[in-house]
N, C-alpha and C positions, 0 to 999 in steps of 0.2 A: 263256502260259506254261499245257502242260499236265501236270498229274502223274500217273502213271498207276500204282498200287503193286501189289507183288508181287499176285497172282491169288490166292495163297495167304494173305495175310491178314488178318485177318478186318474185321467193319466196326468195330469201335472203333479199331482199330489202323490201318483207313485214314485216319480219321479226325484221331488222335492226329496220323500222318504230316504227315497235311496242313496241319495246326495248325503244328507245328513248320517246316515251311517257309516258311509264310506268315509267319509271326512272326520269320523271320527274314531275310525279303528287308524286312518293315518296320523293320526296324529298319538299315536302308541310306537311304541321302539319298535315296531314291526319294521320288516326288509322292504317290503312292497304289496302293495293290494292292488290287483288289476283284475280287472272286467274277464267274463270267460261269455265272449261272442257264442250266440246262437244253440245255450244253455238250451236241452229238454228238460218241460218238467221233472219233479220227481218222483218215480214209481207213484200211483194212488193218490196224485198231487189235484184236489178239483180247479186247481188253477189254469188258465187258458194261457197260452204261452205269448208271450209279452206284457205280461203279469207279473213276471219273476224278475229277480236282479241278483246274477250269480259272481260272487269275486272269490278269487285264489287267493287267499292271505297266506303270502309267505314268512314267516316269522325265522328269527337269531336263534342259533341255540338254546339262550338264557330260556328257563321252565316258566320263572314271572311272566313274560311275556303272553301265553299261551293263560295265565291265568287272567291279564287283564284282558285281555282279548273277550274275553268271557265275559268276562264282569263287566268289560263296556255293551255286550250285546244285553246282558242281563238290564242292566237301567238303562237303556235305548226305549230297550219292548216297553218296561215300569214306564215309563215315561211319555206312553205313547198310548192316544184314544183308538179304539180299534182292535180287529182281527188280527192284526200284523202275526207273522210268524218266520221266526230266521229259524233254519235248520246246516246244524255245524257235522262236517265229514270227517271224520280222521281217519286213515288205513280203514274202513268200510263200516267202522262204529259211530251211527249219527246221534246226533241231541237233537232233538227238536225241541224249541222254544216259542210258546203261540198265549194263549192267554191263560198258563196254570196261575195258580195264585202265589203268591208272592211265595211263600213258604213249600208248595211242591218248588216252585222253579228254583227253589234256591237249593235244593235236596237234589233232583235232576242234576243242576249244573255240578253239585258237589263230586257225585259221584261220576258224572264224566271226566273231569277235572283230574282226578284220583287216578283214574288208567289213564290217564296219559300222560301225568307227570315223569317228565327224565329221571332213572333211577339215580 
């Protein structure tokens, strides 16, 4: 998972935003949320090095946890002003959440979650 804060955010705000999202994810029933050190910006990203925060989120086997993680990211973005973007990648399939309308975001999330629900 990659958080790309609003490019206009200052370094303190970027760090604070990263901590807030990480803490919200850790509060879920996930096994672990660990920082990925030295992560490169995603291909095509307009963000500069140092503007991204990347974590590896390790989930337990239950499918409900995955839905909670995606829902938490969606709610976190919805509660923040600014052009923040969160990218979630599972097995090469990427979901990018940003300044889409709540309806667009809901549709994207629903489609992504359906593709990755355990059978």
